[in-house]
KOLSE-913433 format. One record per residue (C-alpha): chain; residue in one letter; x, y, z. Coordinates in Angstrom, 2 decimals, decimal comma, always signed. Example, Ala and Ser with C-alpha at 12.3 -4.5 7.8 and 13.67 -1.06 7.14 Angstrom:
// KOLSE-913433
@c: A | r: A | x: +12,30 | y: -4,50 | z: +7,80
@c: A | r: S | x: +13,67 | y: -1,06 | z: +7,14
// end
This chain:
// KOLSE-913433
@c: A | r: X | x: +162,18 | y: -0,11 | z: +24,83
@c: A | r: X | x: +164,76 | y: -2,61 | z: +23,68
@c: A | r: X | x: +163,23 | y: -5,85 | z: +22,33
@c: A | r: X | x: +165,07 | y: -8,17 | z: +24,69
@c: A | r: X | x: +164,16 | y: -11,81 | z: +24,50
@c: A | r: X | x: +166,35 | y: -14,47 | z: +25,97
@c: A | r: X | x: +166,03 | y: -17,32 | z: +23,49
@c: A | r: X | x: +164,96 | y: -20,50 | z: +25,20
@c: A | r: X | x: +166,77 | y: -23,77 | z: +24,35
@c: A | r: X | x: +168,95 | y: -21,90 | z: +21,85
@c: A | r: X | x: +171,82 | y: -24,41 | z: +21,56
@c: A | r: X | x: +169,40 | y: -27,33 | z: +21,45
@c: A | r: X | x: +167,40 | y: -25,78 | z: +18,59
@c: A | r: X | x: +170,52 | y: -24,94 | z: +16,58
@c: A | r: X | x: +171,84 | y: -28,46 | z: +17,06
@c: A | r: X | x: +168,42 | y: -29,92 | z: +16,20
@c: A | r: X | x: +168,20 | y: -27,99 | z: +12,93
@c: A | r: X | x: +171,50 | y: -29,41 | z: +11,59
@c: A | r: X | x: +172,04 | y: -26,24 | z: +9,57
@c: A | r: X | x: +173,47 | y: -26,53 | z: +6,05
@c: A | r: X | x: +175,33 | y: -23,46 | z: +4,76
@c: A | r: X | x: +173,28 | y: -23,29 | z: +1,58
@c: A | r: X | x: +169,98 | y: -24,32 | z: +3,17
@c: A | r: X | x: +166,65 | y: -22,49 | z: +3,44
@c: A | r: X | x: +165,34 | y: -21,93 | z: +6,96
@c: A | r: X | x: +162,10 | y: -20,48 | z: +8,26
@c: A | r: X | x: +161,28 | y: -19,11 | z: +11,69
@c: A | r: X | x: +157,51 | y: -18,86 | z: +12,11
@c: A | r: X | x: +157,69 | y: -16,91 | z: +15,38
@c: A | r: X | x: +160,57 | y: -14,55 | z: +14,71
@c: A | r: X | x: +160,22 | y: -12,37 | z: +17,81
@c: A | r: X | x: +163,42 | y: -10,44 | z: +18,54
@c: A | r: X | x: +165,39 | y: -12,80 | z: +16,25
@c: A | r: X | x: +167,29 | y: -14,56 | z: +19,05
@c: A | r: X | x: +167,22 | y: -17,99 | z: +17,41
@c: A | r: X | x: +167,22 | y: -16,40 | z: +13,95
@c: A | r: X | x: +170,46 | y: -14,44 | z: +14,34
@c: A | r: X | x: +172,34 | y: -17,64 | z: +15,20
@c: A | r: X | x: +170,75 | y: -19,51 | z: +12,27
@c: A | r: X | x: +171,71 | y: -16,66 | z: +9,90
@c: A | r: X | x: +175,27 | y: -16,58 | z: +11,20
@c: A | r: X | x: +175,70 | y: -20,18 | z: +10,03
@c: A | r: X | x: +174,43 | y: -19,61 | z: +6,49
@c: A | r: X | x: +176,70 | y: -19,06 | z: +3,51
@c: A | r: X | x: +176,00 | y: -16,63 | z: +0,66
@c: A | r: X | x: +173,59 | y: -18,99 | z: -1,06
@c: A | r: X | x: +171,66 | y: -19,77 | z: +2,15
@c: A | r: X | x: +168,27 | y: -18,18 | z: +2,78
@c: A | r: X | x: +166,31 | y: -17,27 | z: +5,87
@c: A | r: X | x: +162,63 | y: -16,30 | z: +6,06
@c: A | r: X | x: +161,33 | y: -14,86 | z: +9,31
@c: A | r: X | x: +157,59 | y: -14,57 | z: +10,01
@c: A | r: X | x: +155,90 | y: -12,74 | z: +12,88
@c: A | r: X | x: +152,51 | y: -11,10 | z: +13,30
@c: A | r: X | x: +153,76 | y: -8,57 | z: +15,85
@c: A | r: X | x: +154,75 | y: -5,16 | z: +14,47
@c: A | r: X | x: +157,27 | y: -4,54 | z: +17,29
@c: A | r: X | x: +158,93 | y: -7,89 | z: +16,62
@c: A | r: X | x: +159,22 | y: -7,09 | z: +12,92
@c: A | r: X | x: +160,93 | y: -3,78 | z: +13,69
@c: A | r: X | x: +163,36 | y: -5,28 | z: +16,20
@c: A | r: X | x: +164,29 | y: -8,33 | z: +14,11
@c: A | r: X | x: +164,74 | y: -6,29 | z: +10,93
@c: A | r: X | x: +167,35 | y: -4,24 | z: +12,78
@c: A | r: X | x: +169,03 | y: -7,27 | z: +14,32
@c: A | r: X | x: +169,27 | y: -9,24 | z: +11,07
@c: A | r: X | x: +170,54 | y: -6,30 | z: +8,96
@c: A | r: X | x: +174,11 | y: -7,62 | z: +8,86
@c: A | r: X | x: +172,93 | y: -10,68 | z: +6,89
@c: A | r: X | x: +171,65 | y: -8,56 | z: +3,99
@c: A | r: X | x: +169,59 | y: -10,13 | z: +1,25
@c: A | r: X | x: +169,89 | y: -13,66 | z: +2,65
@c: A | r: X | x: +167,09 | y: -12,57 | z: +4,97
@c: A | r: X | x: +163,41 | y: -11,98 | z: +4,17
@c: A | r: X | x: +161,09 | y: -10,80 | z: +6,95
@c: A | r: X | x: +157,32 | y: -10,98 | z: +6,55
@c: A | r: X | x: +154,60 | y: -9,72 | z: +8,87
@c: A | r: X | x: +152,14 | y: -12,58 | z: +8,92
@c: A | r: X | x: +150,95 | y: -15,48 | z: +11,04
@c: A | r: X | x: +152,91 | y: -18,74 | z: +10,74
@c: A | r: X | x: +149,55 | y: -20,29 | z: +9,77
@c: A | r: X | x: +150,16 | y: -18,68 | z: +6,35
@c: A | r: X | x: +153,67 | y: -20,10 | z: +5,98
@c: A | r: X | x: +152,87 | y: -22,00 | z: +2,77
@c: A | r: X | x: +151,57 | y: -18,82 | z: +1,07
@c: A | r: X | x: +154,42 | y: -16,68 | z: +2,39
@c: A | r: X | x: +156,96 | y: -19,13 | z: +0,94
@c: A | r: X | x: +155,06 | y: -19,42 | z: -2,33
@c: A | r: X | x: +155,37 | y: -15,66 | z: -2,76
@c: A | r: X | x: +159,12 | y: -16,07 | z: -2,31
@c: A | r: X | x: +159,04 | y: -18,87 | z: -4,92
@c: A | r: X | x: +160,05 | y: -21,45 | z: -2,32
@c: A | r: X | x: +158,32 | y: -24,84 | z: -2,29
@c: A | r: X | x: +160,43 | y: -26,75 | z: +0,25
@c: A | r: X | x: +162,85 | y: -25,84 | z: +3,04
@c: A | r: X | x: +165,61 | y: -27,43 | z: +5,12
@c: A | r: X | x: +164,35 | y: -26,39 | z: +8,53
@c: A | r: X | x: +161,53 | y: -24,67 | z: +10,38
@c: A | r: X | x: +161,45 | y: -23,39 | z: +13,95
@c: A | r: X | x: +158,56 | y: -22,25 | z: +16,14
@c: A | r: X | x: +158,97 | y: -20,83 | z: +19,63
@c: A | r: X | x: +155,44 | y: -20,62 | z: +20,99
@c: A | r: X | x: +156,22 | y: -18,60 | z: +24,11
@c: A | r: X | x: +155,08 | y: -15,02 | z: +24,57
@c: A | r: X | x: +158,21 | y: -12,93 | z: +24,19
@c: A | r: X | x: +159,61 | y: -11,11 | z: +27,20
@c: A | r: X | x: +159,13 | y: -7,95 | z: +25,21
@c: A | r: X | x: +155,39 | y: -8,52 | z: +24,90
@c: A | r: X | x: +155,15 | y: -9,26 | z: +28,62
@c: A | r: X | x: +157,27 | y: -6,29 | z: +29,62
@c: A | r: X | x: +155,60 | y: -3,72 | z: +27,37
@c: A | r: X | x: +152,86 | y: -2,91 | z: +29,81
@c: A | r: X | x: +150,37 | y: -1,36 | z: +27,39
@c: A | r: X | x: +150,10 | y: -4,63 | z: +25,45
@c: A | r: X | x: +148,13 | y: -6,08 | z: +28,37
@c: A | r: X | x: +149,83 | y: -9,50 | z: +28,45
@c: A | r: X | x: +151,04 | y: -9,23 | z: +32,02
@c: A | r: X | x: +149,11 | y: -9,49 | z: +35,26
@c: A | r: X | x: +151,96 | y: -7,67 | z: +37,01
@c: A | r: X | x: +151,30 | y: -4,23 | z: +35,51
@c: A | r: X | x: +148,04 | y: -2,36 | z: +35,16
@c: A | r: X | x: +147,21 | y: -1,78 | z: +31,50
@c: A | r: X | x: +144,31 | y: -1,96 | z: +29,04
@c: A | r: X | x: +143,10 | y: -5,54 | z: +28,54
@c: A | r: X | x: +144,53 | y: -6,21 | z: +25,09
@c: A | r: X | x: +146,72 | y: -9,35 | z: +24,61
@c: A | r: X | x: +146,53 | y: -9,28 | z: +20,80
@c: A | r: X | x: +149,71 | y: -10,58 | z: +19,17
@c: A | r: X | x: +148,51 | y: -8,83 | z: +16,01
@c: A | r: X | x: +146,99 | y: -5,43 | z: +16,67
@c: A | r: X | x: +145,19 | y: -5,57 | z: +13,31
@c: A | r: X | x: +142,61 | y: -8,00 | z: +14,68
@c: A | r: X | x: +139,47 | y: -6,71 | z: +16,42
@c: A | r: X | x: +138,91 | y: -9,25 | z: +19,22
@c: A | r: X | x: +141,00 | y: -8,40 | z: +22,27
@c: A | r: X | x: +141,13 | y: -9,68 | z: +25,85
@c: A | r: X | x: +138,59 | y: -6,99 | z: +26,75
@c: A | r: X | x: +136,12 | y: -8,52 | z: +24,27
@c: A | r: X | x: +136,58 | y: -12,00 | z: +25,75
@c: A | r: X | x: +136,28 | y: -10,88 | z: +29,37
@c: A | r: X | x: +133,21 | y: -8,69 | z: +28,86
@c: A | r: X | x: +131,26 | y: -10,43 | z: +26,09
@c: A | r: X | x: +131,79 | y: -14,19 | z: +26,42
@c: A | r: X | x: +129,14 | y: -16,08 | z: +28,39
@c: A | r: X | x: +129,93 | y: -17,47 | z: +31,83
@c: A | r: X | x: +129,95 | y: -20,97 | z: +30,31
@c: A | r: X | x: +132,42 | y: -19,96 | z: +27,57
@c: A | r: X | x: +134,70 | y: -18,28 | z: +30,10
@c: A | r: X | x: +134,55 | y: -21,36 | z: +32,32
@c: A | r: X | x: +135,55 | y: -23,63 | z: +29,42
@c: A | r: X | x: +138,41 | y: -21,40 | z: +28,31
@c: A | r: X | x: +139,86 | y: -20,97 | z: +31,79
@c: A | r: X | x: +139,48 | y: -24,67 | z: +32,58
@c: A | r: X | x: +140,80 | y: -25,97 | z: +29,23
@c: A | r: X | x: +143,44 | y: -23,40 | z: +28,30
@c: A | r: X | x: +144,40 | y: -22,30 | z: +31,79
@c: A | r: X | x: +144,03 | y: -25,71 | z: +33,39
@c: A | r: X | x: +142,78 | y: -23,89 | z: +36,48
@c: A | r: X | x: +140,70 | y: -25,95 | z: +38,87
@c: A | r: X | x: +138,90 | y: -22,85 | z: +40,13
@c: A | r: X | x: +137,70 | y: -21,97 | z: +36,62
@c: A | r: X | x: +134,03 | y: -22,18 | z: +37,55
@c: A | r: X | x: +134,39 | y: -19,73 | z: +40,41
@c: A | r: X | x: +136,64 | y: -17,39 | z: +38,40
@c: A | r: X | x: +134,11 | y: -17,25 | z: +35,53
@c: A | r: X | x: +131,30 | y: -16,58 | z: +38,03
@c: A | r: X | x: +133,26 | y: -13,71 | z: +39,63
@c: A | r: X | x: +134,12 | y: -12,14 | z: +36,25
@c: A | r: X | x: +130,48 | y: -12,16 | z: +35,15
@c: A | r: X | x: +129,25 | y: -10,73 | z: +38,46
@c: A | r: X | x: +131,83 | y: -7,93 | z: +38,39
@c: A | r: X | x: +131,30 | y: -6,94 | z: +34,77
@c: A | r: X | x: +127,58 | y: -6,44 | z: +35,49
@c: A | r: X | x: +128,55 | y: -3,67 | z: +37,90
@c: A | r: X | x: +130,96 | y: -2,15 | z: +35,39
@c: A | r: X | x: +132,92 | y: -3,41 | z: +32,35
@c: A | r: X | x: +136,37 | y: -4,83 | z: +33,12
@c: A | r: X | x: +138,88 | y: -2,83 | z: +31,11
@c: A | r: X | x: +142,28 | y: -3,25 | z: +32,74
@c: A | r: X | x: +144,66 | y: -6,10 | z: +33,53
@c: A | r: X | x: +144,93 | y: -4,92 | z: +37,13
@c: A | r: X | x: +141,18 | y: -5,15 | z: +37,64
@c: A | r: X | x: +141,01 | y: -8,61 | z: +36,07
@c: A | r: X | x: +143,92 | y: -9,87 | z: +38,18
@c: A | r: X | x: +142,16 | y: -8,58 | z: +41,30
@c: A | r: X | x: +138,87 | y: -10,30 | z: +40,42
@c: A | r: X | x: +140,59 | y: -13,62 | z: +39,70
@c: A | r: X | x: +142,52 | y: -13,35 | z: +42,93
@c: A | r: X | x: +139,28 | y: -12,94 | z: +44,89
@c: A | r: X | x: +137,90 | y: -16,12 | z: +43,30
@c: A | r: X | x: +140,76 | y: -18,32 | z: +44,54
@c: A | r: X | x: +140,94 | y: -19,68 | z: +48,12
@c: A | r: X | x: +143,50 | y: -18,07 | z: +50,38
@c: A | r: X | x: +145,45 | y: -21,25 | z: +51,15
@c: A | r: X | x: +145,98 | y: -21,89 | z: +47,41
@c: A | r: X | x: +147,24 | y: -18,34 | z: +46,87
@c: A | r: X | x: +149,96 | y: -18,92 | z: +49,44
@c: A | r: X | x: +151,35 | y: -21,81 | z: +47,41
@c: A | r: X | x: +153,34 | y: -19,61 | z: +45,07
@c: A | r: X | x: +152,77 | y: -18,32 | z: +41,55
@c: A | r: X | x: +150,45 | y: -15,43 | z: +40,79
@c: A | r: X | x: +146,80 | y: -16,49 | z: +41,18
@c: A | r: X | x: +145,84 | y: -14,85 | z: +37,87
@c: A | r: X | x: +148,60 | y: -16,48 | z: +35,81
@c: A | r: X | x: +146,50 | y: -19,35 | z: +34,46
@c: A | r: X | x: +143,51 | y: -17,17 | z: +33,61
@c: A | r: X | x: +145,69 | y: -14,66 | z: +31,74
@c: A | r: X | x: +147,31 | y: -17,50 | z: +29,81
@c: A | r: X | x: +143,89 | y: -18,91 | z: +28,94
@c: A | r: X | x: +142,54 | y: -15,60 | z: +27,68
@c: A | r: X | x: +145,69 | y: -14,95 | z: +25,64
@c: A | r: X | x: +145,39 | y: -18,36 | z: +23,96
@c: A | r: X | x: +141,74 | y: -17,63 | z: +23,14
@c: A | r: X | x: +142,38 | y: -14,11 | z: +21,81
@c: A | r: X | x: +145,12 | y: -15,31 | z: +19,48
@c: A | r: X | x: +143,57 | y: -18,71 | z: +18,56
@c: A | r: X | x: +146,93 | y: -20,18 | z: +19,48
@c: A | r: X | x: +145,96 | y: -23,84 | z: +19,74
@c: A | r: X | x: +143,79 | y: -23,94 | z: +16,59
@c: A | r: X | x: +146,54 | y: -22,27 | z: +14,56
@c: A | r: X | x: +149,08 | y: -24,81 | z: +15,80
@c: A | r: X | x: +146,82 | y: -27,79 | z: +15,20
@c: A | r: X | x: +145,85 | y: -26,69 | z: +11,69
@c: A | r: X | x: +149,40 | y: -25,86 | z: +10,58
@c: A | r: X | x: +151,60 | y: -28,73 | z: +11,77
@c: A | r: X | x: +150,86 | y: -31,05 | z: +8,87
@c: A | r: X | x: +151,56 | y: -28,30 | z: +6,32
@c: A | r: X | x: +154,88 | y: -27,53 | z: +7,98
@c: A | r: X | x: +155,96 | y: -31,17 | z: +7,83
@c: A | r: X | x: +155,03 | y: -31,20 | z: +4,12
@c: A | r: X | x: +157,20 | y: -28,13 | z: +3,52
@c: A | r: X | x: +160,34 | y: -29,97 | z: +4,61
@c: A | r: X | x: +162,83 | y: -31,36 | z: +2,09
@c: A | r: X | x: +164,07 | y: -34,92 | z: +2,69
@c: A | r: X | x: +166,17 | y: -34,73 | z: +5,84
@c: A | r: X | x: +164,65 | y: -31,36 | z: +6,71
@c: A | r: X | x: +163,77 | y: -30,72 | z: +10,34
@c: A | r: X | x: +160,93 | y: -29,05 | z: +12,24
@c: A | r: X | x: +161,82 | y: -27,83 | z: +15,75
@c: A | r: X | x: +158,99 | y: -26,67 | z: +18,01
@c: A | r: X | x: +159,26 | y: -25,20 | z: +21,50
@c: A | r: X | x: +156,07 | y: -25,27 | z: +23,57
@c: A | r: X | x: +155,37 | y: -23,77 | z: +26,99
@c: A | r: X | x: +152,06 | y: -25,35 | z: +27,80
@c: A | r: X | x: +150,91 | y: -28,95 | z: +28,22
@c: A | r: X | x: +148,11 | y: -28,52 | z: +25,64
@c: A | r: X | x: +150,53 | y: -27,23 | z: +23,00
@c: A | r: X | x: +152,96 | y: -30,03 | z: +23,76
@c: A | r: X | x: +150,19 | y: -32,64 | z: +23,44
@c: A | r: X | x: +149,18 | y: -31,26 | z: +20,02
@c: A | r: X | x: +152,80 | y: -31,34 | z: +18,75
@c: A | r: X | x: +153,47 | y: -34,80 | z: +20,17
@c: A | r: X | x: +150,35 | y: -36,24 | z: +18,54
@c: A | r: X | x: +150,98 | y: -34,59 | z: +15,15
@c: A | r: X | x: +154,57 | y: -35,84 | z: +15,08
@c: A | r: X | x: +153,50 | y: -39,35 | z: +16,08
@c: A | r: X | x: +150,77 | y: -39,43 | z: +13,42
@c: A | r: X | x: +153,19 | y: -38,21 | z: +10,74
@c: A | r: X | x: +155,67 | y: -40,93 | z: +11,68
@c: A | r: X | x: +153,08 | y: -43,68 | z: +11,85
@c: A | r: X | x: +149,87 | y: -42,63 | z: +10,05
@c: A | r: X | x: +148,52 | y: -46,16 | z: +9,50
@c: A | r: X | x: +144,87 | y: -46,37 | z: +10,55
@c: A | r: X | x: +144,45 | y: -50,14 | z: +10,07
@c: A | r: X | x: +143,20 | y: -52,10 | z: +13,09
@c: A | r: X | x: +146,09 | y: -53,74 | z: +14,99
@c: A | r: X | x: +144,67 | y: -57,17 | z: +14,07
@c: A | r: X | x: +145,43 | y: -56,65 | z: +10,35
@c: A | r: X | x: +148,54 | y: -58,62 | z: +9,33
@c: A | r: X | x: +149,51 | y: -56,00 | z: +6,72
@c: A | r: X | x: +148,66 | y: -52,34 | z: +6,20
@c: A | r: X | x: +145,86 | y: -51,77 | z: +3,69
@c: A | r: X | x: +145,12 | y: -48,08 | z: +4,37
@c: A | r: X | x: +148,18 | y: -47,14 | z: +2,32
@c: A | r: X | x: +149,11 | y: -44,16 | z: +4,51
@c: A | r: X | x: +152,85 | y: -43,60 | z: +4,27
@c: A | r: X | x: +155,11 | y: -42,42 | z: +7,07
@c: A | r: X | x: +156,43 | y: -38,92 | z: +6,41
@c: A | r: X | x: +159,49 | y: -39,12 | z: +8,60
@c: A | r: X | x: +160,64 | y: -39,80 | z: +12,13
@c: A | r: X | x: +160,30 | y: -38,22 | z: +15,52
@c: A | r: X | x: +163,85 | y: -37,31 | z: +16,56
@c: A | r: X | x: +162,88 | y: -36,60 | z: +20,17
@c: A | r: X | x: +161,27 | y: -39,64 | z: +21,80
@c: A | r: X | x: +161,06 | y: -37,51 | z: +24,91
@c: A | r: X | x: +160,98 | y: -33,71 | z: +24,69
@c: A | r: X | x: +164,25 | y: -31,83 | z: +25,27
@c: A | r: X | x: +164,07 | y: -29,68 | z: +28,41
@c: A | r: X | x: +166,19 | y: -26,68 | z: +29,41
@c: A | r: X | x: +169,26 | y: -27,41 | z: +31,52
@c: A | r: X | x: +169,28 | y: -26,51 | z: +35,19
@c: A | r: X | x: +171,59 | y: -23,57 | z: +34,43
@c: A | r: X | x: +169,14 | y: -22,22 | z: +31,85
@c: A | r: X | x: +166,17 | y: -22,63 | z: +34,17
@c: A | r: X | x: +167,99 | y: -20,68 | z: +36,86
@c: A | r: X | x: +169,23 | y: -17,96 | z: +34,52
@c: A | r: X | x: +165,86 | y: -17,56 | z: +32,75
@c: A | r: X | x: +162,85 | y: -18,50 | z: +34,89
@c: A | r: X | x: +160,61 | y: -18,15 | z: +31,83
@c: A | r: X | x: +162,24 | y: -21,25 | z: +30,33
@c: A | r: X | x: +160,95 | y: -23,49 | z: +33,14
@c: A | r: X | x: +158,02 | y: -25,01 | z: +31,26
@c: A | r: X | x: +159,69 | y: -25,11 | z: +27,82
@c: A | r: X | x: +159,80 | y: -28,36 | z: +25,83
@c: A | r: X | x: +161,44 | y: -28,91 | z: +22,46
@c: A | r: X | x: +160,29 | y: -31,61 | z: +20,04
@c: A | r: X | x: +161,92 | y: -32,30 | z: +16,66
@c: A | r: X | x: +160,63 | y: -34,07 | z: +13,56
@c: A | r: X | x: +162,73 | y: -35,09 | z: +10,54
@c: A | r: X | x: +161,22 | y: -35,59 | z: +7,10
@c: A | r: X | x: +162,12 | y: -38,74 | z: +5,13
// end
């Protein structure tokens, strides 16, 4: 299957990066290279692009798509959490721009056997990197009811989390839950009828929550943001697209803290903590997709772009 992924907020990201012909750019979530191919097309011969993705299918698709740009491009199968090490191996200490697009690619959703989608029956997998052992099946069948409740409430922001967790645990006692179809059915039974009529698939939030847990998405983001800001050259920019209020909150806070890290009490006349600002938040408010984009690509609906510029 073709690795199709409509890049969300493409023009806005390209504009936000302020690409220099001879600059070095990194994409930590390369996917099908939608954003990347446009970045590469703006680089001159001395420019460099490093693409990172943990998904084997993404690596294959992007390698093909970025072939025309030859040795300007380096593609590495890794998690963006290891960006500092990946760049060190390439003898790069600082870069001009970094992008992250934290959405699940259309390809991952549409390849049924990956188990990301509640719309097709498939094994419960959801691993972005098939080299790791914990899958969605592990989470659904082995986590305690309390753990499931916390994950679905916190990562899925589902107000029926308690009931959903209770249903999952009751059902798995009868027999293990191994498929996405079965899980979607169980979640659906745990949600009141009148809520189900209000649009959106009833299992959407639970699937999102389990995916975030399986791939440690929020911890990885939280632990890596500061490193990514440090990787930027003066004037370098970090552009991050989130699809989830928790992700957006993490990015917003990290950017704010990097801009104004002072921990002195407001009553102090001067700063004594000595923490220096590392740059400025370019986007006071997040950039949202235009109405045209939201109509053309429903998956862009919840996307938000925030940009940070290093001093």
